[in-house]
gemmi code that builds the backbone of each chain (N, CA, C; Angstrom):
import gemmi

chains = {
    "A": [
        ("GLU", (-82.185, 16.835, -206.379), (-81.830, 16.027, -207.393), (-81.276, 15.395, -206.658)),
        ("VAL", (-81.043, 13.934, -206.673), (-80.311, 13.031, -205.768), (-78.550, 13.055, -206.091)),
        ("GLN", (-77.524, 13.415, -205.589), (-76.116, 13.487, -205.694), (-75.865, 14.140, -204.219)),
        ("LEU", (-74.302, 13.052, -204.641), (-73.340, 13.266, -203.779), (-72.005, 14.669, -203.966)),
        ("VAL", (-72.120, 15.399, -202.796), (-70.847, 16.685, -203.076), (-69.864, 16.403, -202.147)),
        ("GLU", (-68.689, 16.163, -202.147), (-67.108, 16.083, -201.347), (-67.030, 17.286, -201.017)),
        ("SER", (-66.341, 17.218, -199.856), (-66.117, 18.838, -199.336), (-64.790, 18.323, -198.649)),
        ("GLY", (-63.672, 20.031, -198.681), (-62.819, 18.995, -197.091), (-61.348, 19.284, -197.959)),
        ("GLY", (-60.889, 18.449, -198.672), (-59.546, 18.369, -199.771), (-58.472, 20.156, -199.574)),
        ("GLY", (-57.479, 20.163, -199.894), (-56.617, 20.869, -199.426), (-55.178, 20.398, -199.921)),
        ("LEU", (-54.340, 21.065, -200.164), (-53.265, 20.712, -199.757), (-52.264, 20.880, -198.076)),
        ("VAL", (-51.940, 19.800, -198.302), (-50.995, 19.141, -196.310), (-49.934, 18.936, -196.978)),
        ("LYS", (-49.097, 19.001, -195.898), (-48.314, 18.331, -195.652), (-47.703, 17.354, -194.805)),
        ("PRO", (-47.019, 16.205, -195.295), (-46.972, 15.466, -194.340), (-46.710, 14.878, -193.228)),
        ("GLY", (-46.841, 14.204, -192.894), (-48.151, 14.403, -191.980), (-49.197, 14.492, -190.738)),
        ("GLY", (-49.652, 15.559, -191.899), (-50.841, 16.454, -191.292), (-51.730, 15.691, -191.474)),
        ("SER", (-53.250, 16.498, -191.064), (-54.195, 15.769, -191.548), (-55.198, 16.727, -192.062)),
        ("LEU", (-56.880, 15.891, -192.350), (-57.674, 16.347, -193.104), (-58.867, 15.286, -193.160)),
        ("ARG", (-60.379, 16.202, -193.560), (-61.104, 15.652, -192.722), (-62.510, 15.857, -194.003)),
        ("LEU", (-62.828, 15.346, -194.508), (-63.249, 15.757, -195.460), (-64.750, 15.097, -195.531)),
        ("SER", (-65.563, 15.679, -196.495), (-66.984, 15.374, -195.378), (-68.198, 14.890, -197.198)),
        ("CYS", (-69.017, 14.570, -196.749), (-69.411, 13.994, -198.100), (-70.994, 14.515, -197.596)),
        ("ALA", (-71.662, 15.392, -198.458), (-72.924, 16.061, -198.330), (-73.973, 15.072, -199.331)),
        ("ALA", (-75.507, 14.364, -198.617), (-76.790, 13.894, -199.433), (-77.333, 14.626, -199.297)),
        ("SER", (-77.691, 14.154, -200.928), (-78.751, 15.280, -200.931), (-79.991, 14.229, -201.581)),
        ("GLY", (-80.998, 14.554, -201.880), (-82.093, 13.968, -202.731), (-82.651, 12.614, -202.427)),
        ("PHE", (-82.298, 12.103, -201.081), (-82.047, 10.879, -200.907), (-82.372, 10.869, -199.234)),
        ("THR", (-82.535, 9.526, -198.298), (-82.099, 10.169, -197.752), (-81.260, 8.609, -197.245)),
        ("LEU", (-80.086, 9.106, -196.571), (-78.953, 8.702, -196.420), (-78.681, 7.381, -195.389)),
        ("THR", (-79.952, 6.891, -194.481), (-80.378, 6.348, -193.223), (-80.004, 4.895, -193.496)),
        ("THR", (-80.577, 4.360, -194.644), (-80.417, 3.013, -195.067), (-79.852, 2.714, -195.907)),
        ("TYR", (-78.577, 3.328, -196.873), (-77.251, 2.774, -197.778), (-76.466, 2.704, -196.885)),
        ("SER", (-75.210, 1.767, -196.650), (-74.075, 2.164, -197.221), (-73.305, 3.062, -197.960)),
        ("MET", (-72.089, 3.547, -197.028), (-71.391, 4.527, -197.699), (-69.622, 4.148, -197.848)),
        ("VAL", (-68.801, 4.082, -198.947), (-67.546, 4.176, -198.865), (-66.702, 5.150, -199.271)),
        ("TRP", (-66.184, 5.442, -199.428), (-64.486, 6.047, -199.518), (-64.146, 5.305, -200.814)),
        ("VAL", (-63.601, 6.043, -201.561), (-62.941, 6.408, -202.686), (-61.706, 6.903, -203.659)),
        ("ARG", (-60.906, 6.662, -203.376), (-59.469, 7.370, -204.453), (-58.329, 7.219, -205.239)),
        ("GLN", (-58.746, 8.503, -206.298), (-57.663, 8.013, -207.151), (-56.624, 8.648, -207.370)),
        ("ALA", (-55.284, 8.290, -206.896), (-54.519, 8.938, -207.185), (-54.026, 9.454, -209.180)),
        ("PRO", (-53.750, 10.389, -208.756), (-53.178, 11.392, -210.278), (-52.578, 10.138, -211.308)),
        ("GLY", (-53.345, 9.685, -212.167), (-52.981, 9.057, -213.959), (-53.633, 7.444, -212.911)),
        ("LYS", (-53.465, 7.308, -211.970), (-53.573, 5.821, -211.550), (-54.934, 5.539, -211.608)),
        ("GLY", (-55.799, 4.167, -211.127), (-56.817, 3.237, -210.599), (-57.444, 3.901, -209.566)),
        ("LEU", (-59.191, 3.085, -209.740), (-59.233, 3.010, -208.549), (-58.557, 2.631, -207.330)),
        ("GLU", (-59.100, 2.740, -206.039), (-58.741, 2.785, -204.508), (-59.526, 2.367, -204.040)),
        ("TRP", (-60.197, 1.196, -203.612), (-61.798, 1.639, -202.441), (-60.877, 1.604, -200.877)),
        ("VAL", (-61.295, 2.477, -200.604), (-59.938, 3.318, -199.401), (-61.246, 2.442, -197.197)),
        ("SER", (-62.784, 3.317, -197.931), (-62.888, 2.167, -196.345), (-64.887, 2.432, -196.419)),
        ("SER", (-65.153, 1.524, -195.527), (-66.666, 1.686, -195.502), (-67.272, 1.306, -194.433)),
        ("ILE", (-68.489, 1.739, -194.500), (-69.580, 2.206, -193.255), (-70.664, 1.872, -193.521)),
        ("SER", (-71.228, 1.004, -192.948), (-72.324, 0.172, -192.694), (-74.044, 1.584, -192.673)),
        ("SER", (-74.576, 1.282, -192.365), (-76.078, 2.764, -192.537), (-75.486, 2.877, -191.009)),
        ("GLY", (-75.725, 1.479, -189.696), (-75.785, 1.513, -188.477), (-75.001, 1.908, -188.261)),
        ("SER", (-73.330, 2.118, -188.515), (-71.611, 2.656, -188.327), (-71.326, 1.393, -188.082)),
        ("SER", (-71.762, 0.270, -187.899), (-72.055, -1.508, -186.297), (-71.039, -1.805, -187.016)),
        ("PHE", (-70.590, -1.725, -188.759), (-69.589, -2.451, -189.609), (-68.580, -1.084, -190.266)),
        ("ILE", (-67.329, -1.250, -189.957), (-66.959, -0.606, -190.618), (-65.257, -1.288, -191.141)),
        ("LYS", (-64.853, -0.769, -192.271), (-64.136, -1.404, -192.545), (-62.497, -0.464, -194.055)),
        ("TYR", (-61.351, -1.073, -193.195), (-60.231, -0.532, -193.771), (-59.718, -1.391, -195.543)),
        ("ALA", (-59.136, -0.270, -196.043), (-58.132, -0.880, -196.911), (-56.880, -0.832, -196.375)),
        ("ASP", (-55.798, -1.714, -196.452), (-54.583, -2.406, -195.117), (-53.704, -0.249, -195.837)),
        ("SER", (-53.792, -0.502, -197.077), (-52.741, 0.673, -197.058), (-53.634, 2.583, -195.526)),
        ("VAL", (-54.686, 1.948, -195.670), (-54.975, 3.577, -194.475), (-55.403, 3.245, -192.903)),
        ("ARG", (-55.249, 1.609, -193.232), (-55.774, 1.320, -191.479), (-54.890, 1.801, -190.763)),
        ("GLY", (-55.215, 2.401, -189.513), (-54.450, 2.858, -188.318), (-54.352, 4.175, -188.451)),
        ("ARG", (-54.743, 5.296, -189.821), (-54.449, 6.377, -190.446), (-55.345, 6.782, -190.442)),
        ("PHE", (-56.625, 5.800, -191.229), (-57.670, 6.766, -191.744), (-58.921, 6.876, -190.699)),
        ("THR", (-60.074, 7.066, -190.739), (-61.047, 6.875, -189.727), (-62.727, 7.463, -190.754)),
        ("ILE", (-63.335, 6.934, -190.986), (-64.532, 7.041, -191.157), (-65.693, 6.957, -190.391)),
        ("SER", (-66.910, 7.329, -190.668), (-67.446, 8.149, -189.727), (-68.955, 8.435, -190.370)),
        ("ARG", (-70.130, 8.509, -189.585), (-71.088, 9.008, -190.071), (-72.239, 10.179, -189.174)),
        ("GLU", (-72.472, 10.938, -190.051), (-74.251, 11.423, -189.110), (-75.469, 11.360, -189.983)),
        ("ASN", (-76.205, 10.527, -189.452), (-77.413, 10.140, -190.763), (-78.549, 11.758, -190.529)),
        ("ALA", (-78.404, 12.005, -189.074), (-79.157, 13.249, -189.218), (-78.756, 14.709, -189.846)),
        ("LYS", (-77.664, 13.904, -190.698), (-77.037, 15.640, -190.714), (-77.125, 14.915, -192.188)),
        ("ASN", (-76.956, 14.081, -192.625), (-77.046, 13.546, -194.176), (-75.704, 13.403, -194.349)),
        ("SER", (-74.272, 12.947, -194.018), (-73.499, 13.301, -193.755), (-72.057, 11.919, -193.350)),
        ("VAL", (-71.872, 11.585, -194.200), (-70.982, 10.696, -193.967), (-69.006, 11.721, -194.136)),
        ("TYR", (-68.357, 10.581, -193.474), (-66.969, 11.711, -193.126), (-65.416, 10.774, -193.475)),
        ("LEU", (-64.639, 11.274, -193.526), (-63.641, 10.694, -193.635), (-62.347, 11.315, -192.931)),
        ("GLN", (-61.580, 11.219, -191.627), (-60.611, 12.038, -191.005), (-59.017, 11.099, -191.412)),
        ("ALA", (-58.889, 12.014, -191.954), (-57.521, 11.016, -192.066), (-55.999, 11.865, -191.817)),
        ("SER", (-55.711, 11.571, -191.384), (-54.284, 11.409, -190.649), (-52.710, 10.615, -190.784)),
        ("SER", (-51.867, 11.166, -190.189), (-50.377, 11.085, -190.925), (-50.586, 10.911, -192.361)),
        ("LEU", (-50.349, 11.570, -192.537), (-50.874, 11.389, -194.538), (-49.469, 12.131, -194.871)),
        ("ARG", (-49.626, 11.041, -195.769), (-48.112, 10.341, -196.952), (-48.445, 11.096, -197.834)),
        ("GLY", (-47.249, 11.028, -199.236), (-47.526, 11.510, -200.381), (-48.101, 10.464, -200.972)),
        ("GLU", (-47.513, 9.291, -201.276), (-49.299, 7.766, -201.326), (-50.725, 8.526, -200.717)),
        ("ASP", (-50.701, 9.134, -200.451), (-52.441, 9.392, -200.160), (-52.863, 10.516, -200.769)),
        ("THR", (-51.766, 11.414, -202.211), (-52.356, 12.456, -202.786), (-53.065, 11.900, -203.968)),
        ("ALA", (-54.212, 11.944, -203.735), (-56.246, 11.365, -204.796), (-56.622, 12.347, -204.450)),
        ("VAL", (-57.762, 12.695, -205.980), (-58.868, 12.504, -205.452), (-59.520, 11.557, -204.785)),
        ("TYR", (-60.291, 12.373, -203.398), (-61.165, 10.934, -202.580), (-62.908, 10.922, -202.986)),
        ("TYR", (-63.311, 10.336, -203.375), (-64.743, 9.978, -204.271), (-65.682, 9.533, -202.842)),
        ("CYS", (-66.671, 10.063, -203.287), (-67.542, 9.218, -202.189), (-68.674, 8.449, -202.791)),
        ("ALA", (-68.722, 7.508, -202.273), (-69.848, 7.069, -202.882), (-71.340, 5.787, -202.055)),
        ("ARG", (-72.146, 5.476, -202.535), (-73.065, 5.143, -202.644), (-73.098, 3.605, -202.784)),
        ("LYS", (-73.276, 2.780, -201.552), (-73.428, 1.040, -202.192), (-74.591, 0.797, -202.310)),
        ("ALA", (-74.536, 0.215, -202.935), (-76.514, -0.349, -203.524), (-77.475, -0.519, -202.599)),
        ("ASP", (-78.592, -0.458, -202.728), (-79.056, -0.813, -201.784), (-79.500, -2.594, -201.707)),
        ("GLY", (-79.029, -3.457, -201.178), (-79.428, -4.610, -201.051), (-78.223, -5.796, -200.181)),
        ("ASP", (-78.924, -6.194, -199.762), (-77.583, -7.434, -198.513), (-76.325, -7.458, -199.014)),
        ("TYR", (-76.538, -8.186, -201.008), (-75.928, -8.018, -201.405), (-75.645, -8.325, -202.531)),
        ("ASP", (-76.127, -6.273, -203.025), (-75.151, -5.799, -204.153), (-73.885, -5.016, -203.576)),
        ("TRP", (-72.955, -5.411, -204.046), (-71.975, -5.144, -203.782), (-71.740, -4.303, -204.773)),
        ("TYR", (-71.694, -3.099, -205.034), (-71.718, -2.163, -205.906), (-71.765, -0.830, -205.614)),
        ("PHE", (-72.207, 0.367, -206.412), (-71.662, 1.734, -205.797), (-72.298, 2.257, -207.076)),
        ("ASP", (-74.234, 2.379, -207.063), (-75.076, 3.588, -207.220), (-74.225, 4.506, -207.860)),
        ("LEU", (-74.296, 5.384, -206.953), (-74.455, 7.219, -206.891), (-72.309, 7.146, -206.258)),
        ("TRP", (-72.313, 8.245, -207.617), (-70.770, 8.619, -206.846), (-70.981, 10.521, -206.756)),
        ("GLY", (-69.679, 10.802, -206.000), (-69.911, 12.513, -205.569), (-68.848, 13.100, -207.061)),
        ("ARG", (-68.392, 14.333, -206.482), (-67.359, 14.865, -207.758), (-66.178, 14.458, -207.412)),
        ("GLY", (-65.985, 13.871, -206.494), (-64.403, 14.128, -205.212), (-63.969, 15.325, -204.973)),
        ("THR", (-62.882, 15.269, -204.045), (-62.623, 16.320, -203.935), (-60.481, 15.725, -203.500)),
        ("LEU", (-59.756, 17.366, -204.348), (-58.957, 16.837, -204.261), (-57.524, 17.083, -203.508)),
        ("VAL", (-56.994, 15.938, -202.341), (-56.338, 15.682, -201.833), (-54.435, 16.176, -202.171)),
        ("THR", (-53.508, 16.900, -201.768), (-52.477, 16.872, -201.950), (-51.322, 16.800, -200.706)),
        ("VAL", (-50.769, 16.203, -200.924), (-49.438, 15.990, -199.626), (-48.670, 16.202, -199.955)),
        ("SER", (-48.085, 17.464, -199.359), (-47.087, 17.417, -199.989), (-45.827, 18.748, -199.231)),
        ("SER", (-45.154, 19.310, -198.556), (-44.554, 19.890, -198.230), (-44.364, 21.545, -198.950)),
    ],
    "B": [
        ("SER", (-56.345, -10.519, -199.754), (-57.204, -9.826, -200.794), (-56.250, -10.430, -202.268)),
        ("TYR", (-57.635, -10.068, -203.500), (-56.922, -10.153, -204.439), (-57.246, -9.309, -205.942)),
        ("GLU", (-56.262, -9.219, -206.671), (-56.166, -8.840, -207.676), (-56.861, -8.705, -209.270)),
        ("LEU", (-57.417, -7.900, -209.597), (-58.746, -8.340, -210.996), (-57.779, -7.576, -212.166)),
        ("THR", (-57.607, -9.121, -213.336), (-56.623, -8.552, -213.932), (-57.222, -7.484, -215.296)),
        ("GLN", (-56.939, -6.789, -215.620), (-58.097, -6.185, -216.872), (-56.359, -5.781, -218.233)),
        ("PRO", (-56.825, -5.668, -219.691), (-55.792, -4.997, -220.733), (-55.869, -3.650, -219.949)),
        ("PRO", (-54.567, -2.964, -220.289), (-54.332, -1.568, -219.724), (-54.983, -1.064, -221.521)),
        ("SER", (-55.268, -1.279, -222.889), (-55.822, -0.802, -223.211), (-56.858, -1.211, -224.701)),
        ("VAL", (-57.646, -0.402, -224.985), (-58.026, -1.233, -226.267), (-58.230, -0.464, -227.328)),
        ("SER", (-58.114, -0.745, -228.543), (-58.396, 0.687, -229.411), (-59.268, -0.108, -230.166)),
        ("VAL", (-60.325, 0.391, -231.062), (-61.692, 0.058, -231.926), (-62.054, 1.709, -232.586)),
        ("SER", (-62.687, 0.619, -233.728), (-62.870, 2.482, -235.339), (-64.090, 1.990, -234.730)),
        ("PRO", (-64.932, 3.464, -234.793), (-66.147, 3.880, -234.970), (-67.449, 2.495, -235.071)),
        ("GLY", (-68.012, 2.451, -234.579), (-68.954, 0.948, -235.261), (-68.653, -0.427, -234.617)),
        ("GLN", (-67.076, -0.476, -234.503), (-66.829, -2.103, -234.340), (-67.292, -2.107, -232.833)),
        ("THR", (-67.006, -3.175, -232.399), (-67.058, -4.047, -231.148), (-65.742, -3.776, -230.288)),
        ("ALA", (-66.067, -3.540, -229.241), (-64.883, -3.438, -228.367), (-65.612, -4.239, -227.727)),
        ("ARG", (-64.160, -5.730, -227.252), (-64.320, -6.338, -225.561), (-63.271, -6.244, -224.952)),
        ("ILE", (-63.724, -5.835, -223.371), (-62.802, -5.298, -222.382), (-62.866, -7.475, -220.964)),
        ("THR", (-61.654, -7.595, -221.284), (-61.668, -8.582, -219.891), (-61.347, -8.222, -218.314)),
        ("CYS", (-61.854, -9.125, -217.121), (-61.265, -9.294, -216.575), (-61.177, -10.018, -215.650)),
        ("SER", (-59.994, -10.818, -214.990), (-60.066, -12.145, -215.177), (-59.792, -11.983, -212.914)),
        ("ALA", (-59.840, -13.298, -212.889), (-59.751, -13.271, -211.348), (-60.223, -14.372, -210.981)),
        ("ASP", (-58.983, -15.207, -210.270), (-60.044, -17.073, -209.877), (-61.164, -16.496, -208.929)),
        ("ALA", (-61.670, -15.746, -207.932), (-62.379, -14.719, -207.086), (-63.973, -14.906, -208.263)),
        ("LEU", (-63.722, -14.713, -209.237), (-64.924, -14.699, -210.410), (-65.604, -15.154, -210.888)),
        ("ALA", (-65.290, -16.169, -209.854), (-66.222, -18.192, -209.528), (-66.980, -17.976, -208.762)),
        ("LYS", (-66.579, -17.233, -207.710), (-67.495, -16.697, -207.072), (-68.519, -15.228, -206.564)),
        ("GLN", (-67.633, -14.356, -206.965), (-68.545, -13.279, -207.342), (-68.961, -12.635, -208.054)),
        ("TYR", (-69.980, -11.600, -207.960), (-70.489, -11.240, -209.350), (-69.624, -10.450, -209.771)),
        ("ALA", (-69.453, -9.597, -211.062), (-68.880, -8.276, -211.329), (-69.374, -7.207, -211.387)),
        ("TYR", (-68.748, -5.532, -211.562), (-69.555, -4.943, -211.639), (-68.372, -4.616, -212.606)),
        ("TRP", (-69.153, -3.549, -213.343), (-68.540, -2.187, -214.432), (-68.972, -1.054, -214.255)),
        ("TYR", (-67.950, 0.091, -214.522), (-67.793, 1.399, -214.010), (-67.131, 1.756, -215.503)),
        ("GLN", (-67.658, 3.085, -215.795), (-66.862, 4.049, -217.146), (-66.605, 4.935, -215.859)),
        ("GLN", (-65.612, 5.931, -216.322), (-64.793, 6.961, -216.188), (-64.729, 7.903, -217.471)),
        ("LYS", (-64.908, 9.040, -217.498), (-64.394, 9.759, -218.498), (-64.013, 10.868, -218.243)),
        ("PRO", (-62.660, 11.283, -219.060), (-61.229, 12.097, -217.985), (-62.311, 13.687, -217.059)),
        ("GLY", (-61.296, 13.642, -215.815), (-61.959, 14.709, -215.158), (-63.999, 14.702, -214.977)),
        ("GLN", (-63.877, 13.843, -214.999), (-65.560, 12.719, -213.956), (-65.270, 12.103, -212.871)),
        ("ALA", (-66.509, 11.513, -212.562), (-66.565, 10.395, -211.626), (-67.063, 8.751, -211.881)),
        ("PRO", (-66.426, 7.691, -211.892), (-67.219, 6.971, -212.154), (-68.412, 6.947, -212.324)),
        ("VAL", (-68.940, 6.103, -213.491), (-70.544, 5.297, -213.876), (-70.569, 4.190, -213.388)),
        ("LEU", (-71.380, 3.840, -213.155), (-71.772, 2.252, -213.191), (-72.738, 1.541, -214.886)),
        ("VAL", (-71.922, 0.524, -215.320), (-72.477, 0.557, -216.655), (-72.947, -0.701, -216.413)),
        ("ILE", (-72.521, -1.964, -215.555), (-73.320, -3.044, -216.144), (-72.599, -3.639, -213.872)),
        ("TYR", (-74.288, -4.073, -214.048), (-74.150, -4.764, -212.066), (-74.286, -6.163, -212.168)),
        ("LYS", (-73.539, -7.407, -211.319), (-74.193, -8.841, -211.094), (-73.382, -9.824, -212.772)),
        ("ASP", (-72.522, -8.491, -212.863), (-72.283, -10.147, -214.174), (-72.518, -9.258, -215.121)),
        ("THR", (-74.091, -8.808, -215.623), (-74.746, -8.604, -216.371), (-75.836, -7.871, -216.846)),
        ("GLU", (-76.040, -6.938, -215.466), (-77.009, -6.406, -215.935), (-76.786, -5.486, -216.336)),
        ("ARG", (-77.797, -4.171, -216.541), (-77.298, -2.890, -217.227), (-78.488, -2.268, -216.569)),
        ("PRO", (-77.972, -1.055, -215.851), (-78.302, 0.169, -215.127), (-79.274, 0.410, -216.586)),
        ("SER", (-80.436, 1.206, -215.410), (-81.258, 2.584, -216.739), (-80.325, 3.431, -216.899)),
        ("GLY", (-81.086, 3.860, -217.904), (-80.221, 4.820, -218.450), (-79.118, 4.455, -219.637)),
        ("ILE", (-78.878, 3.341, -218.778), (-77.278, 2.874, -219.581), (-77.947, 2.426, -221.160)),
        ("PRO", (-77.273, 2.639, -222.522), (-77.582, 2.223, -223.683), (-77.680, 0.597, -223.536)),
        ("GLU", (-78.735, 0.040, -224.980), (-77.932, -1.398, -224.825), (-77.060, -1.716, -225.643)),
        ("ARG", (-75.775, -1.203, -226.199), (-74.627, -1.188, -226.450), (-73.724, -1.398, -226.200)),
        ("PHE", (-74.287, -1.446, -224.655), (-73.061, -1.684, -222.853), (-73.510, -3.740, -222.600)),
        ("SER", (-72.975, -3.845, -222.418), (-73.569, -5.262, -222.388), (-72.285, -6.366, -221.492)),
        ("GLY", (-72.549, -7.407, -220.391), (-71.568, -8.084, -219.789), (-71.723, -9.860, -219.550)),
        ("SER", (-70.314, -10.176, -219.425), (-70.655, -11.617, -220.154), (-69.722, -12.373, -218.302)),
        ("SER", (-70.052, -13.943, -218.264), (-69.344, -14.195, -217.190), (-68.888, -15.778, -217.994)),
        ("SER", (-67.953, -16.428, -217.506), (-67.314, -17.238, -217.810), (-66.490, -17.822, -216.743)),
        ("ARG", (-66.746, -18.752, -215.553), (-66.119, -18.449, -214.632), (-65.689, -17.408, -214.060)),
        ("THR", (-63.698, -17.834, -214.603), (-62.950, -16.985, -213.685), (-62.230, -15.608, -214.913)),
        ("LYS", (-63.876, -15.323, -216.274), (-63.248, -14.120, -216.096), (-64.682, -13.483, -216.946)),
        ("VAL", (-64.811, -12.432, -216.725), (-66.151, -11.835, -217.037), (-65.697, -10.162, -217.738)),
        ("THR", (-66.315, -10.427, -219.030), (-66.401, -9.060, -220.227), (-67.299, -8.773, -220.204)),
        ("LEU", (-67.309, -7.429, -220.647), (-67.760, -5.179, -221.059), (-67.873, -5.733, -222.297)),
        ("THR", (-68.494, -5.743, -223.802), (-68.839, -6.176, -224.526), (-69.350, -4.647, -224.601)),
        ("ILE", (-68.641, -3.889, -225.558), (-69.729, -2.198, -226.598), (-69.514, -2.791, -227.784)),
        ("SER", (-70.937, -3.254, -228.027), (-71.297, -2.941, -229.690), (-71.364, -1.587, -230.313)),
        ("GLY", (-71.168, -1.837, -231.591), (-70.996, -0.610, -232.105), (-71.055, 0.865, -231.421)),
        ("VAL", (-69.572, 1.088, -231.197), (-69.061, 1.419, -230.125), (-68.830, 2.869, -230.610)),
        ("GLN", (-69.596, 4.550, -229.965), (-69.181, 5.582, -230.592), (-68.242, 6.158, -230.208)),
        ("ALA", (-67.454, 7.794, -230.907), (-66.535, 8.254, -229.681), (-67.045, 8.776, -228.721)),
        ("GLU", (-68.300, 8.201, -228.085), (-68.298, 9.287, -226.830), (-68.282, 8.177, -225.939)),
        ("ASP", (-67.384, 6.743, -226.147), (-67.627, 5.422, -225.198), (-66.144, 5.397, -224.925)),
        ("GLU", (-65.408, 6.456, -225.724), (-63.224, 6.728, -225.216), (-63.866, 6.990, -223.536)),
        ("ALA", (-63.176, 6.030, -222.808), (-62.492, 6.665, -221.169), (-62.516, 5.715, -220.823)),
        ("ASP", (-62.142, 5.470, -219.119), (-62.060, 4.025, -218.837), (-62.500, 3.528, -218.147)),
        ("TYR", (-62.625, 2.037, -218.427), (-63.347, 1.052, -217.860), (-62.393, -0.106, -216.775)),
        ("TYR", (-63.576, -0.215, -215.638), (-62.939, -0.754, -214.233), (-64.332, -1.838, -214.300)),
        ("CYS", (-63.563, -2.689, -213.751), (-64.698, -3.989, -213.015), (-63.766, -3.698, -211.493)),
        ("GLN", (-64.874, -4.108, -211.234), (-64.337, -3.864, -209.996), (-65.373, -5.605, -209.100)),
        ("SER", (-65.262, -5.590, -207.879), (-65.851, -7.112, -207.124), (-65.480, -7.104, -205.444)),
        ("ALA", (-66.067, -7.787, -204.816), (-65.945, -8.018, -203.385), (-66.329, -9.221, -202.884)),
        ("ASP", (-64.942, -9.662, -201.729), (-65.375, -10.351, -201.803), (-66.710, -10.729, -200.253)),
        ("SER", (-66.381, -11.559, -199.436), (-67.400, -11.895, -198.618), (-67.068, -11.473, -197.586)),
        ("SER", (-66.250, -10.690, -197.078), (-66.036, -9.514, -195.852), (-66.632, -8.810, -195.878)),
        ("GLY", (-66.086, -8.472, -197.657), (-66.746, -7.022, -197.251), (-65.638, -6.193, -198.033)),
        ("THR", (-64.401, -6.528, -198.737), (-63.667, -5.814, -198.908), (-63.249, -5.961, -200.344)),
        ("TYR", (-63.727, -4.549, -200.658), (-63.807, -3.741, -202.151), (-62.850, -4.115, -203.419)),
        ("VAL", (-62.409, -4.909, -204.344), (-61.201, -4.284, -205.136), (-62.107, -3.964, -206.693)),
        ("PHE", (-60.893, -2.862, -207.017), (-61.357, -2.549, -208.386), (-60.595, -3.429, -209.098)),
        ("GLY", (-60.453, -3.131, -210.558), (-59.534, -4.002, -211.375), (-58.329, -2.896, -212.070)),
        ("THR", (-56.978, -2.898, -212.349), (-56.257, -2.593, -212.894), (-56.994, -0.680, -214.176)),
        ("GLY", (-57.742, -1.389, -214.182), (-57.690, 0.109, -215.601), (-57.811, -0.364, -216.741)),
        ("THR", (-58.322, -0.441, -218.009), (-58.602, -0.054, -219.464), (-59.160, 1.166, -220.317)),
        ("LYS", (-57.898, 1.535, -220.785), (-58.653, 2.594, -221.307), (-59.083, 2.548, -223.247)),
        ("VAL", (-60.558, 2.394, -223.195), (-61.048, 2.388, -224.510), (-60.213, 3.339, -225.496)),
        ("THR", (-60.154, 3.412, -226.486), (-60.001, 4.627, -227.322), (-60.709, 4.424, -228.897)),
        ("VAL", (-61.426, 5.384, -228.938), (-61.897, 5.246, -230.452), (-61.654, 5.930, -231.597)),
    ],
}
model = gemmi.Model(1)
for chain_id, residues in chains.items():
    chain = gemmi.Chain(chain_id)
    for i, (resn, *xyz) in enumerate(residues, 1):
        res = gemmi.Residue()
        res.name, res.seqid = resn, gemmi.SeqId(i, " ")
        for name, pos in zip(("N", "CA", "C"), xyz):
            atom = gemmi.Atom()
            atom.name, atom.element = name, gemmi.Element(name[0])
            atom.pos, atom.b_iso = gemmi.Position(*pos), 0.0
            res.add_atom(atom)
        chain.add_residue(res)
    model.add_chain(chain)
structure = gemmi.Structure()
structure.add_model(model)
structure.setup_entities()
């Protein structure tokens, strides 16, 4: 089955860190760009970060730049998001998603179920 | 960056037609995409490149575009279509933007 499964969420204190993982199965991650998207409780979707297939192109939303780091290990079919200096406003469900396979296809055709990150003292 | 503006809510009776709009000047140059999200679930792509429907998405879902506004239309709405709907686009630098979201109540 083609799927993405996120893990690594949990409760963390303000200023703390967390590493989120996204494991892909049923397809080869190698050729796809991947993204992280988050959704605060009761709020809309917010793009967080993107990484190209070979990790040469990485981009962050202004809200997380300098605090979050995206990476991937194609050999392990996995993508990661290292979140540091966490704030209350980072509390959200974090989704891993696959960008469609086309240079000009700027959309996400496969999503994971998400992992909840709660930042609270 | 820019914003994609959607109405907060749309209410429709079963069997009727729901129309959800998404507006931004950037849409005159960029495609829009639509996702359906039901409570507690991940988003699902329902329309891509303004008007294209992925395999497995019912024909009652359609998309249209007119300059700076795109529209998701659900014809013959069913109870199972009750969900939040988000439009999405991207700029040439690879920055993605989601719309504010529209809650469809059937």
